[in-house]
C-alpha positions in Angstrom: -4.0 74.1 116.9 -3.1 77.4 115.1 -6.3 79.8 115.3 -6.3 80.5 111.7 -6.5 76.4 111.1 -9.2 76.1 113.5 -11.5 79.2 112.0 -10.6 77.4 108.2 -12.1 74.4 109.4 -15.0 75.5 111.6 -16.1 77.6 108.2 -15.6 74.4 106.2 -17.6 72.2 108.4 -21.0 73.7 107.2 -20.0 73.9 103.2 -21.5 71.9 100.7 -18.7 70.5 98.5 -20.1 70.7 94.7 -20.1 66.5 94.1 -19.5 65.7 90.1 -22.5 64.0 88.7 -23.1 62.3 85.4 -26.1 60.6 83.9 -26.8 57.7 82.4 -30.0 56.4 80.4 -31.4 53.0 81.1 -34.5 51.9 79.7 -35.7 55.5 78.7 -35.0 56.4 82.4 -32.4 59.1 83.5 -30.2 58.4 86.6 -28.0 60.7 87.6 -24.8 59.3 89.5 -22.8 61.4 91.8 -19.7 61.2 93.2 -19.1 59.4 96.5 -17.5 61.4 99.3 -14.8 59.6 101.4 -17.2 58.6 104.1 -19.7 57.1 101.7 -16.7 55.1 100.1 -15.6 53.7 103.5 -19.1 52.6 104.3 -19.5 50.8 101.5 -16.0 49.0 102.2 -17.0 48.2 105.7 -20.3 46.7 104.7 -18.7 44.4 102.3 -16.2 43.2 104.6 -16.4 39.9 105.8 -13.1 39.1 107.7 -10.7 37.4 105.2 -13.3 37.7 102.5 -15.0 41.0 100.7 -18.4 40.8 99.6 -17.7 42.4 95.9 -21.3 42.0 95.2 -22.4 43.9 98.4 -19.6 46.4 97.6 -20.8 47.2 94.2 -24.4 47.4 95.4 -24.0 49.8 98.1 -21.6 51.8 96.2 -24.6 52.2 93.3 -27.2 52.8 95.7 -25.2 55.8 97.6 -24.3 57.0 94.3 -28.0 57.7 93.2 -30.2 57.6 96.3 -30.4 61.6 96.0 -32.7 60.7 93.3 -34.1 57.5 93.7 -36.1 56.3 96.7 -34.0 52.7 97.5 -35.0 53.0 100.9 -38.8 53.5 100.3 -40.8 50.7 102.6 -43.2 49.8 99.6 -40.7 49.0 97.3 -38.9 47.0 99.5 -42.2 45.0 100.4 -42.7 44.9 96.7 -39.4 43.2 95.9 -39.2 41.3 99.2 -35.9 42.5 100.8 -34.8 43.8 103.9 -32.4 46.6 103.1 -32.1 49.2 100.1 -29.0 47.2 99.0 -30.6 43.9 98.3 -32.9 46.2 95.9 -30.2 46.2 93.5 -30.2 42.8 92.4 -34.0 42.7 92.3 -34.8 45.7 90.1 -32.0 44.9 87.8 -32.5 41.4 87.8 -33.9 41.1 84.3 -31.7 43.8 83.0 -27.9 43.3 83.9 -26.9 45.6 81.0 -28.4 48.5 83.1 -26.9 47.4 86.1 -23.6 47.2 84.3 -24.2 50.5 83.0 -24.8 52.1 86.2 -22.0 50.4 87.9 -19.8 51.6 85.2 -21.1 55.4 85.8 -20.4 54.9 89.6 -16.8 54.0 88.7 -16.6 56.6 86.2 -17.8 59.4 88.4 -15.4 58.2 91.1 -12.2 58.2 89.1 -12.3 61.5 88.3 -11.2 62.2 92.1 -8.0 63.5 91.9 -5.3 62.7 95.0 -5.3 66.3 95.7 -9.3 66.4 96.3 -9.0 63.1 98.3 -6.8 64.7 100.5 -8.6 67.8 101.0 -11.7 65.9 101.4 -9.9 63.9 104.2 -9.0 67.0 106.0 -12.4 67.7 106.2 
């Protein structure tokens, strides 16, 4: 590997790339939805992959959690116990059980913030 390339990628290893973020209001509460990076998107795909079938509900719930967990404590033990779930990804359905419009609004925000990534941005992120 070329020494300049090596230095370039070593310098980038510790950089925090800014992420796009949008805010949606649901029942008077603001939810900040951030753009997912390539690793997070891949994690969501792996979770939802059930062999010949994809669990699209789990895929969407995982993306929603990963896009909002910087501000909402999805993995908080008391919250999981209160809703009788084992994982943070199971919380989404329970929390929005009585508010499907709120769930749809958040999921649309996740789609919107991630659709803004250009092909060049995705390629650059993959290089890192």
